All heavy atoms as TSV, in Angstrom:
chain	resi	resn	atom	element	x	y	z
A	1	MET	N	N	71.020	91.772	79.572
A	1	MET	CA	C	69.655	92.182	79.913
A	1	MET	C	C	68.684	91.608	78.896
A	1	MET	O	O	68.989	91.458	77.735
A	1	MET	CB	C	69.579	93.699	79.922
A	1	MET	CG	C	68.262	94.222	80.376
A	1	MET	SD	S	68.368	95.994	80.607
A	1	MET	CE	C	66.746	96.448	80.129
A	2	TYR	N	N	67.505	91.288	79.308
A	2	TYR	CA	C	66.480	90.700	78.474
A	2	TYR	C	C	65.934	91.748	77.503
A	2	TYR	O	O	65.515	92.807	77.898
A	2	TYR	CB	C	65.373	90.170	79.380
A	2	TYR	CG	C	64.219	89.563	78.653
A	2	TYR	CD1	C	64.313	88.310	78.083
A	2	TYR	CD2	C	63.032	90.257	78.537
A	2	TYR	CE1	C	63.245	87.758	77.432
A	2	TYR	CE2	C	61.966	89.721	77.884
A	2	TYR	CZ	C	62.069	88.463	77.330
A	2	TYR	OH	O	61.012	87.931	76.671
A	3	LYS	N	N	65.981	91.436	76.205
A	3	LYS	CA	C	65.430	92.332	75.181
A	3	LYS	C	C	64.266	91.647	74.492
A	3	LYS	O	O	64.321	90.468	74.197
A	3	LYS	CB	C	66.481	92.666	74.114
A	3	LYS	CG	C	67.499	93.658	74.564
A	3	LYS	CD	C	66.899	95.014	74.579
A	3	LYS	CE	C	67.958	96.066	74.699
A	3	LYS	NZ	N	67.408	97.371	74.798
A	4	SER	N	N	63.224	92.363	74.232
A	4	SER	CA	C	62.078	91.789	73.545
A	4	SER	C	C	61.372	92.873	72.746
A	4	SER	O	O	61.751	94.035	72.775
A	4	SER	CB	C	61.112	91.184	74.550
A	4	SER	OG	O	60.497	92.210	75.293
A	5	TRP	N	N	60.340	92.464	72.070
A	5	TRP	CA	C	59.564	93.431	71.296
A	5	TRP	C	C	58.936	94.475	72.198
A	5	TRP	O	O	58.715	95.602	71.792
A	5	TRP	CB	C	58.510	92.718	70.455
A	5	TRP	CG	C	57.530	91.923	71.256
A	5	TRP	CD1	C	57.612	90.619	71.611
A	5	TRP	CD2	C	56.314	92.401	71.843
A	5	TRP	NE1	N	56.547	90.250	72.379
A	5	TRP	CE2	C	55.718	91.318	72.528
A	5	TRP	CE3	C	55.663	93.629	71.861
A	5	TRP	CZ2	C	54.520	91.442	73.210
A	5	TRP	CZ3	C	54.470	93.740	72.544
A	5	TRP	CH2	C	53.907	92.656	73.198
A	6	GLN	N	N	58.654	94.128	73.467
A	6	GLN	CA	C	58.067	95.109	74.377
A	6	GLN	C	C	59.021	96.272	74.609
A	6	GLN	O	O	58.586	97.413	74.727
A	6	GLN	CB	C	57.726	94.479	75.733
A	6	GLN	CG	C	56.591	93.507	75.686
A	6	GLN	CD	C	57.081	92.078	75.771
A	6	GLN	OE1	O	58.229	91.792	75.491
A	6	GLN	NE2	N	56.202	91.181	76.127
A	7	ASP	N	N	60.308	95.990	74.681
A	7	ASP	CA	C	61.285	97.062	74.870
A	7	ASP	C	C	61.192	98.065	73.731
A	7	ASP	O	O	61.215	99.266	73.941
A	7	ASP	CB	C	62.708	96.505	74.929
A	7	ASP	CG	C	62.945	95.672	76.169
A	7	ASP	OD1	O	62.204	95.863	77.150
A	7	ASP	OD2	O	63.869	94.854	76.134
A	8	GLU	N	N	61.081	97.567	72.523
A	8	GLU	CA	C	60.975	98.449	71.365
A	8	GLU	C	C	59.670	99.242	71.403
A	8	GLU	O	O	59.646	100.438	71.156
A	8	GLU	CB	C	61.062	97.637	70.071
A	8	GLU	CG	C	62.398	96.958	69.860
A	8	GLU	CD	C	63.565	97.934	69.776
A	8	GLU	OE1	O	63.408	99.001	69.162
A	8	GLU	OE2	O	64.617	97.614	70.340
A	9	ASP	N	N	58.560	98.563	71.703
A	9	ASP	CA	C	57.267	99.235	71.731
A	9	ASP	C	C	57.205	100.323	72.794
A	9	ASP	O	O	56.564	101.345	72.612
A	9	ASP	CB	C	56.133	98.237	71.985
A	9	ASP	CG	C	55.834	97.370	70.778
A	9	ASP	OD1	O	56.361	97.681	69.687
A	9	ASP	OD2	O	55.093	96.400	70.924
A	10	LEU	N	N	57.861	100.115	73.922
A	10	LEU	CA	C	57.834	101.097	74.996
A	10	LEU	C	C	58.899	102.174	74.828
A	10	LEU	O	O	59.007	103.064	75.655
A	10	LEU	CB	C	58.009	100.404	76.346
A	10	LEU	CG	C	56.847	99.527	76.776
A	10	LEU	CD1	C	57.201	98.760	78.027
A	10	LEU	CD2	C	55.595	100.338	76.979
A	11	GLY	N	N	59.678	102.081	73.755
A	11	GLY	CA	C	60.703	103.085	73.518
A	11	GLY	C	C	61.853	102.994	74.502
A	11	GLY	O	O	62.426	104.001	74.879
A	12	LEU	N	N	62.204	101.785	74.917
A	12	LEU	CA	C	63.234	101.644	75.927
A	12	LEU	C	C	64.639	101.567	75.332
A	12	LEU	O	O	65.598	101.580	76.072
A	12	LEU	CB	C	62.985	100.394	76.776
A	12	LEU	CG	C	61.721	100.456	77.618
A	12	LEU	CD1	C	61.551	99.163	78.373
A	12	LEU	CD2	C	61.767	101.615	78.585
A	13	ASN	N	N	64.730	101.476	74.014
A	13	ASN	CA	C	66.090	101.454	73.473
A	13	ASN	C	C	66.678	102.853	73.552
A	13	ASN	O	O	65.988	103.856	73.657
A	13	ASN	CB	C	66.134	100.869	72.055
A	13	ASN	CG	C	65.392	101.717	71.040
A	13	ASN	OD1	O	65.179	102.890	71.242
A	13	ASN	ND2	N	65.000	101.106	69.939
A	14	GLU	N	N	67.980	102.937	73.545
A	14	GLU	CA	C	68.665	104.206	73.812
A	14	GLU	C	C	68.359	105.287	72.780
A	14	GLU	O	O	68.260	106.460	73.117
A	14	GLU	CB	C	70.173	103.962	73.901
A	14	GLU	CG	C	70.582	103.148	75.108
A	14	GLU	CD	C	70.118	103.754	76.424
A	14	GLU	OE1	O	70.248	104.980	76.598
A	14	GLU	OE2	O	69.629	102.995	77.270
A	15	LYS	N	N	68.181	104.929	71.524
A	15	LYS	CA	C	67.881	105.934	70.488
A	15	LYS	C	C	66.571	106.649	70.793
A	15	LYS	O	O	66.498	107.863	70.759
A	15	LYS	CB	C	67.780	105.259	69.114
A	15	LYS	CG	C	69.084	104.793	68.557
A	15	LYS	CD	C	68.849	104.202	67.187
A	15	LYS	CE	C	69.776	103.029	66.970
A	15	LYS	NZ	N	69.443	102.253	65.808
A	16	ASN	N	N	65.541	105.879	71.091
A	16	ASN	CA	C	64.243	106.478	71.374
A	16	ASN	C	C	64.260	107.276	72.664
A	16	ASN	O	O	63.624	108.309	72.784
A	16	ASN	CB	C	63.155	105.404	71.452
A	16	ASN	CG	C	62.789	104.846	70.104
A	16	ASN	OD1	O	63.151	105.401	69.074
A	16	ASN	ND2	N	62.096	103.736	70.105
A	17	ARG	N	N	64.962	106.782	73.659
A	17	ARG	CA	C	65.010	107.473	74.947
A	17	ARG	C	C	65.653	108.850	74.799
A	17	ARG	O	O	65.196	109.823	75.382
A	17	ARG	CB	C	65.778	106.637	75.965
A	17	ARG	CG	C	65.751	107.246	77.345
A	17	ARG	CD	C	66.390	106.358	78.340
A	17	ARG	NE	N	65.453	105.290	78.662
A	17	ARG	CZ	C	65.643	104.422	79.616
A	17	ARG	NH1	N	66.733	104.444	80.322
A	17	ARG	NH2	N	64.752	103.495	79.871
A	18	ALA	N	N	66.704	108.939	74.007
A	18	ALA	CA	C	67.393	110.207	73.822
A	18	ALA	C	C	66.574	111.174	72.964
A	18	ALA	O	O	66.683	112.379	73.115
A	18	ALA	CB	C	68.760	109.966	73.189
A	19	ALA	N	N	65.734	110.641	72.089
A	19	ALA	CA	C	65.005	111.477	71.143
A	19	ALA	C	C	63.699	112.033	71.706
A	19	ALA	O	O	63.173	112.998	71.169
A	19	ALA	CB	C	64.709	110.685	69.878
A	20	THR	N	N	63.162	111.456	72.768
A	20	THR	CA	C	61.864	111.893	73.274
A	20	THR	C	C	62.008	112.536	74.652
A	20	THR	O	O	62.783	112.083	75.470
A	20	THR	CB	C	60.893	110.701	73.406
A	20	THR	OG1	O	61.469	109.736	74.265
A	20	THR	CG2	C	60.593	110.080	72.063
A	21	PRO	N	N	61.242	113.588	74.890
A	21	PRO	CA	C	61.262	114.197	76.225
A	21	PRO	C	C	60.625	113.229	77.225
A	21	PRO	O	O	59.731	112.470	76.879
A	21	PRO	CB	C	60.429	115.459	76.073
A	21	PRO	CG	C	59.632	115.264	74.841
A	21	PRO	CD	C	60.362	114.279	73.976
A	22	GLU	N	N	61.087	113.253	78.455
A	22	GLU	CA	C	60.602	112.315	79.462
A	22	GLU	C	C	59.310	112.805	80.105
A	22	GLU	O	O	59.243	113.911	80.617
A	22	GLU	CB	C	61.671	112.108	80.543
A	22	GLU	CG	C	62.871	111.342	80.055
A	22	GLU	CD	C	62.519	109.960	79.530
A	22	GLU	OE1	O	61.706	109.247	80.148
A	22	GLU	OE2	O	63.079	109.596	78.486
A	23	ASN	N	N	58.331	111.971	80.089
A	23	ASN	CA	C	57.078	112.185	80.783
A	23	ASN	C	C	57.213	111.441	82.108
A	23	ASN	O	O	57.621	110.290	82.121
A	23	ASN	CB	C	55.951	111.607	79.924
A	23	ASN	CG	C	54.599	111.697	80.577
A	23	ASN	OD1	O	54.483	111.791	81.792
A	23	ASN	ND2	N	53.570	111.637	79.764
A	24	PRO	N	N	56.902	112.072	83.230
A	24	PRO	CA	C	57.061	111.389	84.529
A	24	PRO	C	C	56.311	110.058	84.602
A	24	PRO	O	O	56.809	109.099	85.175
A	24	PRO	CB	C	56.490	112.385	85.532
A	24	PRO	CG	C	56.540	113.700	84.857
A	24	PRO	CD	C	56.426	113.432	83.383
A	25	GLU	N	N	55.159	109.992	83.980
A	25	GLU	CA	C	54.395	108.746	83.998
A	25	GLU	C	C	55.118	107.648	83.213
A	25	GLU	O	O	55.148	106.487	83.638
A	25	GLU	CB	C	53.004	108.985	83.405
A	25	GLU	CG	C	52.057	107.837	83.637
A	25	GLU	CD	C	50.638	108.187	83.222
A	25	GLU	OE1	O	50.203	109.332	83.447
A	25	GLU	OE2	O	49.980	107.297	82.673
A	26	ILE	N	N	55.719	108.023	82.099
A	26	ILE	CA	C	56.478	107.057	81.302
A	26	ILE	C	C	57.682	106.557	82.091
A	26	ILE	O	O	57.983	105.362	82.090
A	26	ILE	CB	C	56.913	107.670	79.957
A	26	ILE	CG1	C	55.685	107.914	79.077
A	26	ILE	CG2	C	57.917	106.770	79.238
A	26	ILE	CD1	C	55.964	108.676	77.807
A	27	GLU	N	N	58.354	107.460	82.769
A	27	GLU	CA	C	59.514	107.044	83.568
A	27	GLU	C	C	59.098	106.093	84.689
A	27	GLU	O	O	59.791	105.112	84.965
A	27	GLU	CB	C	60.236	108.268	84.146
A	27	GLU	CG	C	61.552	107.937	84.769
A	27	GLU	CD	C	62.542	107.247	83.846
A	27	GLU	OE1	O	62.553	107.520	82.633
A	27	GLU	OE2	O	63.317	106.412	84.356
A	28	LEU	N	N	57.950	106.342	85.309
A	28	LEU	CA	C	57.449	105.427	86.338
A	28	LEU	C	C	57.165	104.049	85.751
A	28	LEU	O	O	57.473	103.021	86.364
A	28	LEU	CB	C	56.184	105.989	86.991
A	28	LEU	CG	C	56.387	107.155	87.948
A	28	LEU	CD1	C	55.037	107.709	88.412
A	28	LEU	CD2	C	57.216	106.732	89.139
A	29	LEU	N	N	56.591	104.032	84.556
A	29	LEU	CA	C	56.331	102.753	83.890
A	29	LEU	C	C	57.629	102.033	83.556
A	29	LEU	O	O	57.720	100.812	83.682
A	29	LEU	CB	C	55.501	102.968	82.625
A	29	LEU	CG	C	54.051	103.376	82.858
A	29	LEU	CD1	C	53.389	103.760	81.547
A	29	LEU	CD2	C	53.287	102.256	83.537
A	30	ARG	N	N	58.644	102.777	83.146
A	30	ARG	CA	C	59.949	102.166	82.860
A	30	ARG	C	C	60.545	101.547	84.125
A	30	ARG	O	O	61.087	100.446	84.096
A	30	ARG	CB	C	60.909	103.202	82.297
A	30	ARG	CG	C	60.664	103.520	80.852
A	30	ARG	CD	C	61.830	104.316	80.272
A	30	ARG	NE	N	61.573	104.593	78.888
A	30	ARG	CZ	C	61.378	105.793	78.378
A	30	ARG	NH1	N	61.434	106.859	79.159
A	30	ARG	NH2	N	61.145	105.948	77.092
A	31	LEU	N	N	60.435	102.256	85.224
A	31	LEU	CA	C	60.946	101.731	86.494
A	31	LEU	C	C	60.176	100.482	86.919
A	31	LEU	O	O	60.767	99.498	87.364
A	31	LEU	CB	C	60.865	102.799	87.586
A	31	LEU	CG	C	61.804	103.989	87.431
A	31	LEU	CD1	C	61.486	105.049	88.474
A	31	LEU	CD2	C	63.256	103.549	87.532
A	32	GLU	N	N	58.872	100.527	86.760
A	32	GLU	CA	C	58.046	99.376	87.105
A	32	GLU	C	C	58.399	98.176	86.225
A	32	GLU	O	O	58.504	97.040	86.706
A	32	GLU	CB	C	56.565	99.731	86.945
A	32	GLU	CG	C	55.636	98.641	87.401
A	32	GLU	CD	C	54.169	99.038	87.296
A	32	GLU	OE1	O	53.849	100.230	87.177
A	32	GLU	OE2	O	53.342	98.117	87.335
A	33	LEU	N	N	58.613	98.434	84.939
A	33	LEU	CA	C	59.004	97.370	84.020
A	33	LEU	C	C	60.349	96.776	84.423
A	33	LEU	O	O	60.520	95.558	84.441
A	33	LEU	CB	C	59.066	97.900	82.586
A	33	LEU	CG	C	59.495	96.902	81.523
A	33	LEU	CD1	C	58.531	95.733	81.447
A	33	LEU	CD2	C	59.617	97.596	80.174
A	34	ALA	N	N	61.293	97.611	84.788
A	34	ALA	CA	C	62.613	97.127	85.212
A	34	ALA	C	C	62.487	96.265	86.467
A	34	ALA	O	O	63.117	95.203	86.569
A	34	ALA	CB	C	63.549	98.304	85.461
A	35	GLU	N	N	61.649	96.679	87.407
A	35	GLU	CA	C	61.426	95.889	88.622
A	35	GLU	C	C	60.787	94.547	88.294
A	35	GLU	O	O	61.177	93.515	88.848
A	35	GLU	CB	C	60.537	96.655	89.599
A	35	GLU	CG	C	61.205	97.841	90.249
A	35	GLU	CD	C	60.242	98.672	91.089
A	35	GLU	OE1	O	59.081	98.246	91.298
A	35	GLU	OE2	O	60.658	99.741	91.562
A	36	MET	N	N	59.811	94.561	87.404
A	36	MET	CA	C	59.140	93.327	87.018
A	36	MET	C	C	60.111	92.378	86.321
A	36	MET	O	O	60.063	91.166	86.543
A	36	MET	CB	C	57.949	93.622	86.099
A	36	MET	CG	C	56.866	94.428	86.777
A	36	MET	SD	S	56.140	93.549	88.149
A	36	MET	CE	C	54.738	92.878	87.366
A	37	LYS	N	N	60.997	92.914	85.492
A	37	LYS	CA	C	61.992	92.070	84.827
A	37	LYS	C	C	62.929	91.438	85.845
A	37	LYS	O	O	63.277	90.263	85.715
A	37	LYS	CB	C	62.797	92.882	83.808
A	37	LYS	CG	C	62.030	93.172	82.546
A	37	LYS	CD	C	62.897	93.951	81.578
A	37	LYS	CE	C	62.164	94.236	80.301
A	37	LYS	NZ	N	62.994	94.947	79.337
A	38	GLU	N	N	63.334	92.198	86.854
A	38	GLU	CA	C	64.196	91.660	87.904
A	38	GLU	C	C	63.481	90.542	88.663
A	38	GLU	O	O	64.069	89.494	88.941
A	38	GLU	CB	C	64.623	92.760	88.875
A	38	GLU	CG	C	65.661	93.705	88.310
A	38	GLU	CD	C	66.039	94.792	89.302
A	38	GLU	OE1	O	65.840	94.602	90.516
A	38	GLU	OE2	O	66.537	95.833	88.847
A	39	LYS	N	N	62.218	90.771	88.994
A	39	LYS	CA	C	61.441	89.749	89.690
A	39	LYS	C	C	61.293	88.502	88.819
A	39	LYS	O	O	61.407	87.369	89.306
A	39	LYS	CB	C	60.060	90.287	90.070
A	39	LYS	CG	C	60.092	91.287	91.195
A	39	LYS	CD	C	58.700	91.800	91.502
A	39	LYS	CE	C	58.729	92.867	92.576
A	39	LYS	NZ	N	57.393	93.397	92.869
A	40	TYR	N	N	61.045	88.714	87.532
A	40	TYR	CA	C	60.907	87.598	86.590
A	40	TYR	C	C	62.187	86.772	86.555
A	40	TYR	O	O	62.144	85.541	86.656
A	40	TYR	CB	C	60.569	88.130	85.196
A	40	TYR	CG	C	60.641	87.075	84.119
A	40	TYR	CD1	C	59.597	86.161	83.949
A	40	TYR	CD2	C	61.749	86.993	83.284
A	40	TYR	CE1	C	59.667	85.193	82.968
A	40	TYR	CE2	C	61.814	86.024	82.309
A	40	TYR	CZ	C	60.774	85.119	82.152
A	40	TYR	OH	O	60.864	84.162	81.185
A	41	GLU	N	N	63.329	87.439	86.439
A	41	GLU	CA	C	64.612	86.733	86.390
A	41	GLU	C	C	64.859	85.959	87.687
A	41	GLU	O	O	65.347	84.830	87.656
A	41	GLU	CB	C	65.761	87.703	86.126
A	41	GLU	CG	C	65.752	88.295	84.720
A	41	GLU	CD	C	65.866	87.253	83.618
A	41	GLU	OE1	O	66.576	86.242	83.806
A	41	GLU	OE2	O	65.244	87.444	82.566
A	42	ALA	N	N	64.506	86.548	88.818
A	42	ALA	CA	C	64.675	85.866	90.101
A	42	ALA	C	C	63.790	84.625	90.169
A	42	ALA	O	O	64.214	83.564	90.645
A	42	ALA	CB	C	64.362	86.817	91.251
A	43	ILE	N	N	62.575	84.732	89.670
A	43	ILE	CA	C	61.650	83.599	89.671
A	43	ILE	C	C	62.143	82.509	88.729
A	43	ILE	O	O	62.063	81.324	89.048
A	43	ILE	CB	C	60.219	84.059	89.321
A	43	ILE	CG1	C	59.658	84.871	90.482
A	43	ILE	CG2	C	59.322	82.869	88.994
A	43	ILE	CD1	C	58.356	85.580	90.176
A	44	VAL	N	N	62.672	82.896	87.577
A	44	VAL	CA	C	63.216	81.910	86.635
A	44	VAL	C	C	64.366	81.145	87.292
A	44	VAL	O	O	64.437	79.914	87.200
A	44	VAL	CB	C	63.665	82.592	85.321
A	44	VAL	CG1	C	64.513	81.656	84.470
A	44	VAL	CG2	C	62.457	83.074	84.530
A	45	GLU	N	N	65.246	81.859	87.977
A	45	GLU	CA	C	66.370	81.204	88.664
A	45	GLU	C	C	65.870	80.278	89.771
A	45	GLU	O	O	66.352	79.157	89.922
A	45	GLU	CB	C	67.336	82.247	89.230
A	45	GLU	CG	C	68.166	82.934	88.183
A	45	GLU	CD	C	68.993	81.973	87.353
A	45	GLU	OE1	O	69.663	81.082	87.934
A	45	GLU	OE2	O	68.974	82.087	86.117
A	46	GLU	N	N	64.896	80.746	90.545
A	46	GLU	CA	C	64.338	79.911	91.614
A	46	GLU	C	C	63.686	78.662	91.024
A	46	GLU	O	O	63.835	77.558	91.557
A	46	GLU	CB	C	63.312	80.709	92.421
A	46	GLU	CG	C	62.712	79.914	93.563
A	46	GLU	CD	C	61.666	80.678	94.343
A	46	GLU	OE1	O	61.245	81.768	93.922
A	46	GLU	OE2	O	61.263	80.168	95.402
A	47	ASN	N	N	62.998	78.832	89.912
A	47	ASN	CA	C	62.345	77.713	89.245
A	47	ASN	C	C	63.375	76.676	88.801
A	47	ASN	O	O	63.161	75.471	88.958
A	47	ASN	CB	C	61.529	78.224	88.056
A	47	ASN	CG	C	60.576	77.187	87.526
A	47	ASN	OD1	O	60.184	76.267	88.225
A	47	ASN	ND2	N	60.201	77.329	86.265
A	48	LYS	N	N	64.514	77.127	88.253
A	48	LYS	CA	C	65.572	76.207	87.836
A	48	LYS	C	C	66.085	75.404	89.028
A	48	LYS	O	O	66.280	74.193	88.943
A	48	LYS	CB	C	66.735	76.976	87.196
A	48	LYS	CG	C	66.438	77.488	85.813
A	48	LYS	CD	C	67.649	78.237	85.279
A	48	LYS	CE	C	67.357	78.907	83.959
A	48	LYS	NZ	N	68.517	79.679	83.480
A	49	LYS	N	N	66.309	76.098	90.151
A	49	LYS	CA	C	66.802	75.423	91.354
A	49	LYS	C	C	65.789	74.401	91.863
A	49	LYS	O	O	66.150	73.290	92.254
A	49	LYS	CB	C	67.120	76.447	92.441
A	49	LYS	CG	C	68.327	77.302	92.133
A	49	LYS	CD	C	68.530	78.366	93.205
A	49	LYS	CE	C	69.658	79.308	92.831
A	49	LYS	NZ	N	69.805	80.394	93.796
A	50	LEU	N	N	64.516	74.784	91.869
A	50	LEU	CA	C	63.484	73.877	92.357
A	50	LEU	C	C	63.328	72.669	91.432
A	50	LEU	O	O	63.131	71.537	91.905
A	50	LEU	CB	C	62.156	74.614	92.504
A	50	LEU	CG	C	62.102	75.633	93.639
A	50	LEU	CD1	C	60.816	76.440	93.556
A	50	LEU	CD2	C	62.243	74.961	94.986
A	51	LYS	N	N	63.443	72.873	90.126
A	51	LYS	CA	C	63.372	71.754	89.186
A	51	LYS	C	C	64.537	70.800	89.395
A	51	LYS	O	O	64.363	69.577	89.338
A	51	LYS	CB	C	63.356	72.258	87.744
A	51	LYS	CG	C	62.016	72.807	87.322
A	51	LYS	CD	C	62.037	73.242	85.873
A	51	LYS	CE	C	60.695	73.748	85.430
A	51	LYS	NZ	N	60.687	74.128	84.011
A	52	ALA	N	N	65.716	71.338	89.637
A	52	ALA	CA	C	66.881	70.494	89.888
A	52	ALA	C	C	66.686	69.697	91.170
A	52	ALA	O	O	67.001	68.503	91.233
A	52	ALA	CB	C	68.144	71.347	89.963
A	53	LYS	N	N	66.141	70.344	92.192
A	53	LYS	CA	C	65.889	69.665	93.462
A	53	LYS	C	C	64.839	68.564	93.274
A	53	LYS	O	O	64.980	67.453	93.794
A	53	LYS	CB	C	65.424	70.690	94.495
A	53	LYS	CG	C	65.383	70.182	95.896
A	53	LYS	CD	C	65.073	71.325	96.855
A	53	LYS	CE	C	65.087	70.855	98.286
A	53	LYS	NZ	N	64.805	71.942	99.225
A	54	LEU	N	N	63.793	68.871	92.529
A	54	LEU	CA	C	62.737	67.900	92.268
A	54	LEU	C	C	63.266	66.712	91.473
A	54	LEU	O	O	62.867	65.567	91.708
A	54	LEU	CB	C	61.586	68.575	91.516
A	54	LEU	CG	C	60.371	67.725	91.190
A	54	LEU	CD1	C	59.716	67.222	92.474
A	54	LEU	CD2	C	59.385	68.517	90.358
A	55	ALA	N	N	64.183	66.958	90.557
A	55	ALA	CA	C	64.743	65.897	89.728
A	55	ALA	C	C	65.460	64.849	90.572
A	55	ALA	O	O	65.571	63.691	90.162
A	55	ALA	CB	C	65.691	66.484	88.691
A	56	GLN	N	N	65.919	65.234	91.735
A	56	GLN	CA	C	66.576	64.278	92.630
A	56	GLN	C	C	65.586	63.234	93.144
A	56	GLN	O	O	65.976	62.119	93.485
A	56	GLN	CB	C	67.184	64.993	93.835
A	56	GLN	CG	C	68.293	65.943	93.500
A	56	GLN	CD	C	68.744	66.738	94.725
A	56	GLN	OE1	O	68.233	66.569	95.818
A	56	GLN	NE2	N	69.728	67.603	94.517
A	57	TYR	N	N	64.320	63.577	93.204
A	57	TYR	CA	C	63.306	62.700	93.777
A	57	TYR	C	C	62.425	62.021	92.736
A	57	TYR	O	O	61.664	61.124	93.068
A	57	TYR	CB	C	62.412	63.497	94.739
A	57	TYR	CG	C	63.197	64.145	95.842
A	57	TYR	CD1	C	63.484	65.496	95.821
A	57	TYR	CD2	C	63.671	63.387	96.904
A	57	TYR	CE1	C	64.221	66.099	96.837
A	57	TYR	CE2	C	64.414	63.971	97.924
A	57	TYR	CZ	C	64.682	65.329	97.875
A	57	TYR	OH	O	65.411	65.906	98.879
A	58	GLU	N	N	62.505	62.441	91.488
A	58	GLU	CA	C	61.680	61.863	90.433
A	58	GLU	C	C	62.559	61.158	89.413
A	58	GLU	O	O	63.650	61.638	89.097
A	58	GLU	CB	C	60.882	62.958	89.717
A	58	GLU	CG	C	59.779	63.547	90.549
A	58	GLU	CD	C	58.892	64.475	89.741
A	58	GLU	OE1	O	59.289	64.909	88.654
A	58	GLU	OE2	O	57.792	64.764	90.216
A	59	PRO	N	N	62.070	60.039	88.855
A	59	PRO	CA	C	62.843	59.388	87.794
A	59	PRO	C	C	62.801	60.233	86.517
A	59	PRO	O	O	61.880	61.038	86.334
A	59	PRO	CB	C	62.110	58.057	87.602
A	59	PRO	CG	C	60.744	58.281	88.138
A	59	PRO	CD	C	60.855	59.343	89.195
A	60	PRO	N	N	63.765	60.076	85.632
A	60	PRO	CA	C	63.740	60.821	84.362
A	60	PRO	C	C	62.467	60.502	83.571
A	60	PRO	O	O	61.838	59.456	83.771
A	60	PRO	CB	C	64.973	60.303	83.617
A	60	PRO	CG	C	65.855	59.747	84.690
A	60	PRO	CD	C	64.936	59.270	85.780
A	61	GLN	N	N	62.099	61.378	82.655
A	61	GLN	CA	C	60.856	61.232	81.891
A	61	GLN	C	C	60.789	59.902	81.120
A	61	GLN	O	O	59.742	59.303	81.021
A	61	GLN	CB	C	60.699	62.418	80.914
A	61	GLN	CG	C	60.425	63.734	81.587
A	61	GLN	CD	C	59.091	63.769	82.311
A	61	GLN	OE1	O	58.133	63.118	81.918
A	61	GLN	NE2	N	59.037	64.508	83.400
A	62	GLU	N	N	61.913	59.433	80.562
A	62	GLU	CA	C	61.921	58.184	79.802
A	62	GLU	C	C	61.516	57.009	80.682
A	62	GLU	O	O	60.773	56.132	80.269
A	62	GLU	CB	C	63.304	57.914	79.190
A	62	GLU	CG	C	63.713	58.905	78.132
A	62	GLU	CD	C	64.377	60.131	78.733
A	62	GLU	OE1	O	65.075	60.017	79.752
A	62	GLU	OE2	O	64.189	61.224	78.168
A	63	GLU	N	N	62.004	56.993	81.928
A	63	GLU	CA	C	61.674	55.909	82.844
A	63	GLU	C	C	60.203	55.952	83.248
A	63	GLU	O	O	59.573	54.919	83.429
A	63	GLU	CB	C	62.552	55.982	84.097
A	63	GLU	CG	C	63.997	55.641	83.844
A	63	GLU	CD	C	64.835	55.730	85.106
A	63	GLU	OE1	O	64.268	55.622	86.217
A	63	GLU	OE2	O	66.055	55.914	84.975
A	64	LYS	N	N	59.642	57.121	83.365
A	64	LYS	CA	C	58.228	57.261	83.730
A	64	LYS	C	C	57.352	56.646	82.648
A	64	LYS	O	O	56.370	55.979	82.925
A	64	LYS	CB	C	57.844	58.720	83.898
A	64	LYS	CG	C	58.257	59.316	85.207
A	64	LYS	CD	C	57.690	60.708	85.293
A	64	LYS	CE	C	57.982	61.348	86.622
A	64	LYS	NZ	N	57.456	62.688	86.700
A	65	ARG	N	N	57.676	56.879	81.381
A	65	ARG	CA	C	56.866	56.371	80.281
A	65	ARG	C	C	56.909	54.852	80.202
A	65	ARG	O	O	55.959	54.218	79.782
A	65	ARG	CB	C	57.347	56.982	78.959
A	65	ARG	CG	C	57.048	58.442	78.869
A	65	ARG	CD	C	57.399	58.985	77.500
A	65	ARG	NE	N	57.383	60.424	77.551
A	65	ARG	CZ	C	58.360	61.208	77.145
A	65	ARG	NH1	N	59.438	60.691	76.599
A	65	ARG	NH2	N	58.269	62.509	77.245
A	66	ALA	N	N	58.021	54.244	80.579
A	66	ALA	CA	C	58.171	52.791	80.518
A	66	ALA	C	C	57.303	52.078	81.547
A	66	ALA	O	O	56.953	50.925	81.378
A	66	ALA	CB	C	59.640	52.414	80.703
A	67	GLU	N	N	56.943	52.754	82.594
A	67	GLU	CA	C	56.149	52.123	83.669
A	67	GLU	C	C	54.723	51.936	83.310
A	67	GLU	O	O	54.098	52.419	82.523
A	67	GLU	CB	C	56.234	52.996	84.944
A	67	GLU	CG	C	57.609	52.988	85.524
A	67	GLU	CD	C	57.719	53.900	86.747
A	67	GLU	OE1	O	56.706	54.538	87.105
A	67	GLU	OE2	O	58.785	53.958	87.319
């Protein structure tokens, strides 16, 4: 799973989650964040596939500079 400074700031690590009482609004934000991370990962994967597909039709960067 993707870890970043935002996870720490939002208290998403297990220590903080166990130590603080749950506010329904905070839990909704956590769910929204998890959904956004899933969407981000899906977009990153799609981007990789599209770049690979595009590479089939474009010359490598070194060849472009020589022209």
